matplotlib code that plots the C-alpha trace (Angstrom):
import matplotlib.pyplot as plt

x = [172.1, 169.5, 167.8, 167.4, 165.8, 163.4, 162.5, 161.9, 159.5, 157.5, 157.2, 156.0, 153.4, 152.2, 152.0, 150.1, 147.6, 147.1, 146.6, 144.0, 142.1, 142.0, 140.8, 138.1, 137.0, 137.0, 134.9, 131.2, 129.1, 127.2, 124.2, 122.4, 118.9, 116.2, 114.7, 111.0, 109.2, 105.6, 107.0, 108.8, 106.2, 107.7, 110.7, 108.6, 108.7, 106.3, 104.3, 107.0, 109.2, 106.5, 105.5, 109.2, 109.3, 108.9, 107.1, 104.4, 103.9, 103.5, 101.0, 98.9, 98.7, 97.7, 95.1, 93.5, 94.0, 93.5, 90.5, 89.9, 87.9, 87.7, 88.9, 91.8, 91.5, 89.1, 89.2, 92.6, 94.3, 93.2, 96.5, 98.3, 95.9, 96.5, 100.3, 99.7, 97.8, 100.3, 103.4, 103.4, 103.9, 103.6, 102.2, 103.6, 101.7, 98.8, 97.4, 93.9, 94.2, 96.9, 96.7, 98.8, 97.3, 99.6, 98.4, 99.7, 98.5, 99.1, 102.2, 101.2, 97.5, 97.3, 93.6, 93.6, 94.8, 95.3, 95.4, 96.7, 95.8, 98.0, 98.0, 101.1, 102.4, 102.3, 99.2, 97.0, 93.6, 92.3, 93.2, 91.5, 91.4, 89.9, 89.2, 86.9, 84.5, 85.4, 87.2, 84.1, 81.5, 80.9, 79.3, 78.8, 80.8, 82.4, 85.6, 83.8, 83.1, 85.4, 84.4, 86.1, 86.5, 87.6, 88.8, 88.4, 87.6, 84.2, 85.8, 87.6, 84.3, 85.9, 88.0, 85.6, 83.5, 86.5, 88.6, 85.8, 84.8, 88.4, 88.9, 85.6, 86.6, 90.0, 88.4, 85.9, 88.8, 90.9, 88.0, 87.3, 91.0, 91.2, 92.4, 89.8, 90.1, 89.0, 85.3, 84.7, 82.6, 84.6, 85.1, 82.6, 82.7, 80.4, 80.2, 81.9, 81.8, 83.3, 84.2, 85.4, 88.3, 87.8, 84.3, 84.5]
y = [96.3, 98.8, 96.1, 93.8, 96.6, 97.3, 93.6, 93.5, 96.5, 94.8, 91.5, 93.4, 95.2, 92.0, 90.3, 93.3, 93.1, 89.4, 90.0, 92.7, 90.5, 87.6, 89.8, 91.3, 87.8, 86.5, 89.5, 88.7, 90.7, 93.0, 94.7, 97.1, 96.0, 97.9, 100.7, 100.7, 103.3, 103.4, 102.3, 99.4, 98.0, 94.5, 95.9, 97.2, 94.7, 96.7, 99.9, 101.9, 101.5, 102.7, 105.8, 106.6, 107.1, 110.9, 110.0, 108.2, 111.1, 113.5, 111.0, 110.9, 114.7, 114.8, 112.1, 113.6, 117.3, 119.9, 118.2, 118.6, 116.4, 115.1, 111.5, 111.4, 115.0, 117.9, 119.6, 118.1, 117.9, 114.5, 113.8, 114.3, 112.0, 109.4, 109.7, 109.2, 105.9, 104.6, 105.7, 103.4, 99.7, 98.3, 95.1, 93.2, 94.1, 91.9, 91.4, 92.2, 90.6, 92.6, 95.4, 95.9, 96.7, 98.3, 98.6, 99.9, 101.5, 104.9, 105.1, 104.9, 104.6, 101.3, 101.1, 103.7, 102.1, 103.0, 101.3, 102.3, 100.3, 100.8, 99.4, 97.6, 100.8, 102.5, 104.7, 105.1, 103.4, 103.9, 105.2, 104.4, 105.3, 103.1, 105.3, 105.7, 108.6, 110.3, 113.2, 113.9, 114.3, 113.9, 110.5, 108.1, 104.9, 106.3, 104.5, 101.1, 101.6, 101.8, 103.5, 103.2, 106.0, 105.0, 107.5, 106.1, 107.7, 107.1, 106.5, 103.4, 101.4, 98.2, 97.9, 99.6, 96.6, 94.3, 97.0, 98.3, 94.8, 93.9, 97.1, 96.5, 92.9, 94.1, 96.8, 94.3, 92.0, 94.8, 96.0, 92.5, 92.2, 95.6, 95.6, 96.3, 96.5, 93.5, 93.5, 96.1, 95.3, 94.5, 97.1, 96.7, 97.8, 100.8, 101.3, 102.5, 105.6, 105.8, 109.3, 110.3, 112.6, 114.5, 115.5, 118.8]
z = [96.8, 95.5, 93.4, 96.4, 98.4, 95.6, 95.3, 99.1, 98.9, 96.1, 98.1, 101.2, 99.1, 97.6, 101.1, 102.5, 99.6, 100.2, 104.0, 103.3, 100.9, 103.3, 106.2, 104.1, 103.0, 106.6, 107.9, 107.9, 105.5, 107.8, 106.2, 108.4, 109.3, 107.4, 109.4, 110.3, 108.3, 106.8, 103.5, 105.1, 107.5, 107.4, 109.3, 112.2, 115.0, 117.2, 117.4, 119.2, 116.2, 113.9, 116.0, 116.2, 112.4, 111.6, 108.4, 110.4, 112.7, 109.8, 108.2, 111.4, 111.5, 107.9, 108.4, 111.5, 110.6, 113.3, 114.9, 118.7, 121.0, 124.6, 124.6, 126.9, 128.1, 127.5, 124.1, 123.2, 119.9, 118.5, 116.7, 120.0, 121.8, 119.1, 119.7, 123.4, 123.1, 120.5, 122.4, 125.4, 125.9, 122.3, 120.7, 117.7, 114.5, 113.3, 109.9, 108.6, 105.2, 103.4, 106.0, 109.1, 112.5, 115.1, 118.7, 122.0, 125.2, 126.8, 129.1, 132.8, 131.8, 129.9, 130.0, 127.2, 124.0, 120.4, 117.0, 113.5, 110.4, 107.3, 103.8, 102.4, 100.9, 104.4, 103.9, 106.9, 106.5, 110.0, 113.4, 116.7, 120.3, 123.1, 126.2, 129.2, 128.7, 131.9, 130.1, 128.1, 130.8, 134.5, 134.3, 137.2, 136.8, 133.6, 134.3, 134.1, 130.4, 127.4, 124.2, 120.8, 118.3, 114.8, 112.2, 108.7, 105.4, 103.9, 100.5, 101.7, 101.6, 100.3, 103.5, 105.9, 106.9, 107.6, 109.3, 111.5, 112.6, 113.4, 115.5, 117.3, 118.2, 119.4, 121.6, 123.1, 123.9, 125.4, 127.6, 128.9, 129.9, 131.6, 135.2, 137.9, 141.6, 143.6, 144.1, 141.3, 138.3, 135.1, 132.5, 129.7, 126.1, 125.8, 122.0, 118.9, 116.7, 113.2, 111.9, 108.5, 109.3, 106.0, 107.2, 109.1]

ax = plt.figure().add_subplot(projection="3d")
ax.plot(x, y, z, "-o")
ax.set_aspect("equal")
plt.show()
């Protein structure tokens, strides 16, 4: 009687093991999708995912430093203004050769736009803000013109020509597509300034 019970327990254990193995084999292998980070740019489907990565925000602050300027608002922290223009409706990343260009526009003010260019290792090559100069000065018809500010280190000379030309073409295209009221002149591209963020 005791032997029969022992044999029954062993059979149940074997059956339970077989059932667990079968259920594990039947379950689909579910690997989590890689998270978007500066070191994994291929996993970034849009600019919002990139700006949501803490490592990218830290890198922007390091790249820009404590610089202040009047692009979106008077005497504002430039890194904060860069976050503003990259934090709204996003675009899919584009390539500039081996580099990645991420663009977006400012939430509830999509005429103001931003761009970030990163190398394949996730290092920032350039940052840009497309804005109307109304915050800078009391200028007549300032809202009908968009200016581009590009932050790029002078030492990155090999990439500078291609990156700056790409950002300028992007800015001209964005200005041309800007919404204007019926009967108002179209927004035009005013010009571009390139600043080395390491120069103080």
